[in-house]
C-alpha positions as CSV (number, residue, x, y, z in Angstrom):
1,M,-21.9,1.0,-29.4
2,R,-19.8,4.0,-29.0
3,K,-21.2,4.7,-25.5
4,S,-20.5,1.1,-24.3
5,L,-16.9,1.3,-25.6
6,L,-16.4,4.5,-23.8
7,A,-17.9,3.0,-20.6
8,I,-15.6,0.0,-20.9
9,L,-12.5,2.2,-21.3
10,A,-13.5,4.4,-18.4
11,A,-14.1,1.3,-16.2
12,A,-10.6,0.0,-17.1
13,F,-9.0,3.3,-16.4
14,L,-10.8,3.6,-13.0
15,A,-9.9,0.0,-12.1
16,T,-6.3,0.7,-12.7
17,N,-6.4,3.8,-10.5
18,F,-8.4,2.0,-7.8
19,A,-5.8,-0.8,-7.7
20,Y,-3.0,1.7,-7.2
21,A,-5.0,3.6,-4.5
22,A,-5.7,0.3,-2.8
23,D,-2.0,-0.5,-2.7
24,A,-1.2,2.8,-1.2
25,S,-4.1,2.6,1.3
26,C,-3.2,-1.0,2.3
27,E,0.5,0.1,2.7
28,S,-0.4,3.0,4.9
29,R,-2.8,1.0,7.0
30,A,-0.1,-1.7,7.5
31,A,2.3,1.1,8.5
32,E,-0.2,2.5,11.0
33,K,-0.5,-0.9,12.6
34,K,3.3,-1.2,12.6
35,L,3.1,-4.6,10.9
36,A,6.2,-6.4,9.5
37,G,7.2,-9.7,8.1
38,A,4.6,-12.4,7.8
39,A,1.9,-10.4,9.6
40,K,2.3,-7.6,7.1
41,N,2.3,-10.0,4.1
42,S,-0.9,-11.6,5.4
43,F,-2.5,-8.3,6.0
44,M,-1.6,-7.0,2.6
45,K,-3.0,-10.0,0.8
46,K,-6.3,-9.7,2.6
47,C,-6.5,-6.0,2.2
48,E,-5.8,-6.1,-1.5
49,K,-8.3,-8.9,-2.0
50,D,-11.0,-6.9,-0.1
51,Q,-10.2,-3.8,-2.2
52,K,-10.5,-5.9,-5.4
53,V,-13.9,-7.2,-4.4
54,E,-15.1,-3.8,-3.4
55,N,-14.0,-2.3,-6.7
56,A,-15.6,-5.1,-8.6
57,K,-18.8,-4.5,-6.8
58,K,-18.8,-0.8,-7.7
59,D,-18.1,-1.7,-11.4
60,C,-20.8,-4.4,-11.4
61,D,-23.3,-2.0,-9.8
62,A,-22.6,0.5,-12.5
63,K,-23.1,-2.2,-15.2
64,A,-26.4,-3.2,-13.6
65,A,-27.5,0.4,-13.7
66,E,-26.6,0.7,-17.4
67,K,-28.8,-2.4,-18.0
68,K,-31.5,-0.8,-15.9
69,L,-31.8,-3.8,-13.6
70,A,-33.6,-3.6,-10.3
71,G,-34.5,-5.9,-7.4
72,A,-33.7,-9.6,-7.6
73,A,-32.4,-9.3,-11.2
74,K,-29.9,-6.6,-10.1
75,N,-28.8,-8.7,-7.0
76,S,-28.3,-11.8,-9.1
77,F,-26.4,-10.0,-11.8
78,T,-24.2,-8.2,-9.3
79,K,-23.4,-11.4,-7.3
80,K,-22.4,-13.3,-10.5
81,C,-20.5,-10.3,-11.8
82,V,-18.5,-9.9,-8.6
83,A,-17.8,-13.7,-8.5
84,D,-16.5,-13.6,-12.1
85,A,-14.3,-10.6,-11.4
86,S,-12.8,-12.1,-8.3
87,K,-11.5,-15.1,-10.0
């Protein structure tokens, strides 16, 4: 119980840091491309969504590893977990 609580807290902390890093990364990539206005807004939305899905996949893979899932069970769990996190 204690380990799972610590794992959840660690995941929440990392997710917060990843969200900030994604923002900075997306901003810098938009600046490199010299985007402005609607093009920048569109790029930022897509970039942030992609980062959110990528971070969710990492978190879900870690959860699958904790549950010692492999093969089709891991793939199914990860797919559902990412879909739930992306909502």
